VMD Tcl script that draws the C-alpha trace (Angstrom):
set ca {
  {-2.19 -8.54 3.71}
  {-1.06 -8.77 7.33}
  {-1.98 -6.00 9.79}
  {0.65 -4.85 12.30}
  {1.52 -1.84 14.44}
  {5.29 -2.32 14.78}
  {8.06 -3.38 12.43}
  {11.27 -4.86 13.77}
  {14.26 -5.21 11.45}
  {17.30 -7.33 12.28}
  {20.60 -6.82 10.48}
  {22.18 -10.30 10.43}
  {24.21 -9.43 7.34}
  {27.87 -8.62 6.81}
  {27.43 -4.94 5.93}
  {26.03 -1.64 7.14}
  {22.50 -1.02 5.87}
  {19.44 1.14 6.36}
  {15.77 0.26 6.51}
  {13.14 2.47 4.94}
  {9.40 2.12 5.38}
  {7.32 3.46 2.52}
  {3.62 4.19 2.87}
  {0.95 5.87 0.83}
  {1.06 9.60 0.08}
  {4.86 9.53 -0.17}
  {5.35 8.86 3.54}
  {8.69 7.38 4.50}
  {10.53 6.54 7.69}
  {14.24 5.68 7.65}
  {16.37 3.92 10.25}
  {19.62 5.61 9.33}
  {22.76 3.47 9.11}
  {22.60 0.26 11.13}
  {25.83 -1.62 11.82}
  {26.18 -5.39 11.67}
  {24.16 -7.42 14.17}
  {21.88 -4.55 15.21}
  {18.10 -4.15 15.40}
  {15.66 -1.35 14.58}
  {12.10 -1.18 15.91}
  {9.47 1.26 14.71}
  {5.91 1.97 15.86}
  {4.10 2.91 12.65}
  {1.32 4.80 14.42}
  {3.83 7.00 16.27}
  {5.68 7.60 12.99}
  {2.60 9.27 11.51}
  {1.32 6.53 9.21}
  {-2.50 6.53 9.23}
  {-4.59 3.53 10.26}
  {-5.01 1.19 7.27}
  {-1.96 2.52 5.39}
  {-0.10 -0.02 3.25}
  {3.59 -0.14 4.14}
  {6.53 -1.69 2.28}
  {10.01 -2.27 3.68}
  {13.05 -1.30 1.58}
  {16.61 -2.24 2.56}
  {19.58 -0.27 1.26}
  {23.12 -1.57 1.55}
  {25.70 1.12 2.26}
  {27.49 1.57 -1.09}
  {25.61 -1.40 -2.54}
  {22.23 -2.53 -3.76}
  {18.69 -2.24 -2.45}
  {15.87 -4.72 -2.04}
  {12.15 -4.53 -1.28}
  {10.56 -7.01 1.09}
  {8.03 -9.12 -0.77}
  {5.41 -8.71 1.97}
  {3.27 -5.59 2.12}
  {1.80 -4.77 5.50}
  {-1.13 -2.71 6.71}
  {-1.08 -0.48 9.78}
  {-3.49 -1.44 12.55}
  {-3.41 -0.38 16.20}
  {-3.23 -4.00 17.35}
  {0.16 -4.21 19.12}
  {1.46 -6.86 16.69}
  {5.01 -6.76 15.34}
  {6.29 -7.97 11.96}
  {9.92 -9.12 12.25}
  {12.19 -8.93 9.21}
  {15.73 -10.26 8.86}
  {18.47 -9.31 6.40}
  {21.24 -11.81 5.65}
  {24.07 -11.96 3.12}
  {26.61 -9.52 1.73}
  {26.17 -6.05 0.22}
  {26.10 -7.48 -3.31}
  {24.00 -10.56 -2.56}
  {21.49 -10.27 0.29}
  {17.94 -11.22 1.11}
  {15.14 -9.64 3.14}
  {12.52 -11.92 4.63}
  {9.75 -11.69 7.16}
  {10.44 -14.30 9.82}
  {7.40 -13.86 12.09}
  {4.52 -11.76 13.32}
  {4.04 -11.70 17.05}
}
mol new
graphics top color blue
foreach p $ca { graphics top sphere $p radius 0.5 }
foreach p [lrange $ca 0 end-1] q [lrange $ca 1 end] { graphics top cylinder $p $q radius 0.2 }
display resetview
């Protein structure tokens, strides 16, 4: 499992979507609606997730489906950022981690 402090999500799809980070103990953090070609960046430690928490990214299409990222991440105060990209349409889209920097 990769350890990161920040998660960056890029909406390269053809629909409005929202990103939701889910951690242990029912913790969640939501981006709200993100229009096409926009980006959301979150610092997990500032969002209240504890050190070592496992975090999963969920993407919800406005009036469509939802997908979980296949990668689970762990919070560490290391300054690293996991970058995810969403592509496709509201009925057929994919979520993938493209890099950690």
